[in-house]
N, C-alpha and C positions, 0 to 999 in steps of 0.2 A: 506812055506805058508805065513810067516810074511813079505815077500818082495813084496806082491801084491800091485799094485797102488791103491790109494784111489779113489773111485767113488763118485760122488755127490749123496747126499741122494735124493731119489725120491720126498720127500716132498719139498725140496728146488727147484728142477727142475720145479715142478708144480707151485710153487709160482712165479717163474720167468715168466713162460708161462702165467699165469693168469694176472700178473701185466702188461706184455707187451700187452696182448690182451685188457685189460682195457684201456691202454694208446691209443692204436690204435682206439678203439671204441669212446673214448672221442674226439680224433682228428677229426674223421669223423663227429661226432655229432656237433662239433664246426664249421666245414666247412659248413655243411648243414644249421645249425642255422644261421650262418652269411649270407649265400646266401639268406635265407628266410627273414631276417631282412632288408638286403639291397634292396630287391625287394619290400619293402613296405608292407610286410605281405602276399604277394601272393606267391604261390609255385614257385620255380625257373623254368624258362622256360615256365611259364604258357601261355604266349602269346607274342611272339616277332617273327614275321615273317619278320624281317628287314623292319618294317615300321618306325623304328628309333624314331625320335622326336614325331611322331604322337602317338605312343603307350606310350611313356614316359609322355606325357601330359594328357593322359586319367586317370581318377580315377581308383583305383584298381578294384572297382565293375564293371566298364565298360570293363576293360581288361578281367576280368573273364567271363563276359557275351559273349564277342566276342570269347574267347577261347572255351567256352561251345558250342557256335553256330558252330564253326569249327569242333568240335569233333562229334556232332550229326547231322550236316547238310549234304546235298547231296555232292556227289563227293567222291573220294577215301580218306579214312582215311590215316593217316600217316602209315609208315611202322611199323610192329610189331618189337619187340626186336629181334626175330629170323631172320626176314628179314633184319634188319639193320646189324646184325652180319654177315649174309651171304654176304651182299653187301661189308662189310669191308673185309671179307675173299677173295672175288673176287678181290678186289683192291690189296691186299697183293700178291695174286697169279700172277696178271699181273705184278706187280713191280718186283717180283722175277724171272719171266720167262726168259728163255734163248732160243732163242734170244728174246730180249725185243720187244714188239709189241706196238708202240705208238698209233696205231689206236684202239686197245682194251682199252687202258687207256683213250683215247678221248671218246669212247663209254660209259664207266663207268661215266665219268664226264658229258656227255650229258644227260644221264638218270637222274643223280642227279639234274642237272640244270632244267630239265623238271619238275621233281617232286616239286622242290622248287618254280618254276614259277607258277605251278598250285595252290600250297598252298598259295602263296602270293596273287594270284588273288582272291582266296576265302576269304582271310583275308581282302583284300581291300574292297570287296563287303560287308562283314560283318561290316567293319568299317563305310562305307557309310550309311548302314542301321542304325547303332547305332547313328551316328551324326544326321541323318535325324529325329530320334525319340527324340532328345534332345530338351528341351525348349530353348527359346531365351536366358534365363539367363545361362543355362548350356553350350550352345555354346559359349557365351561371356566368361565364366569362362575358358572353354577349350582353346579358342583363346588366352586368357591372359596367361595361363600356357605355351602354345606353344611359345608365344613371349618371355616370361621370360626365358624359357629353352634355346631358341635360343640366347638371349643376354648373358646369363651366359656362354654358350659354346663359343660364339664369343670372349668374354673376355679371356677365358682360351686359345683359339687358339692364341690370340695376344701375350701371354706370352711365347709361345713355341719358341725355337730357330728354325731358318729355317732348313729344311732338306738338308743334303749335296747332291749335284748332283751325281747321280749314273752313269751318262754318262761320256764321256771323254773330 
């Protein structure tokens, strides 16, 4: 019986598990906190339906108002988490299918594109309403931020090396 291999003490194993769990939780908290701070204090993904520079130039309060309007306004709300998961699973099934069905893949992307297009249309309508309700001073400040963001982005693009040609 004296030749039995030594096993780790249960207390040590639990300590390792708890420390690892704490490290992972802190990492996730840091990622979420960093995304929150980078977004100017708005929740990540609060409102960006690919309106790009237009949304970036809006004050956080206006972005929140437009996002709220999209959530409670008419039209189809976004997909639930369960529906998004199912759409993802459908995509995986199509990709793994034998024989591969490119038409099924195209249908999945067509549905996604239609949903995105509808949401973007609603976002643009809400954006127009928000800009219409701005005072002259608010619109001038918005236009100034839009110009400033465009100039800053233009300068950054000038510093990038040209993309290599992918053709022959």
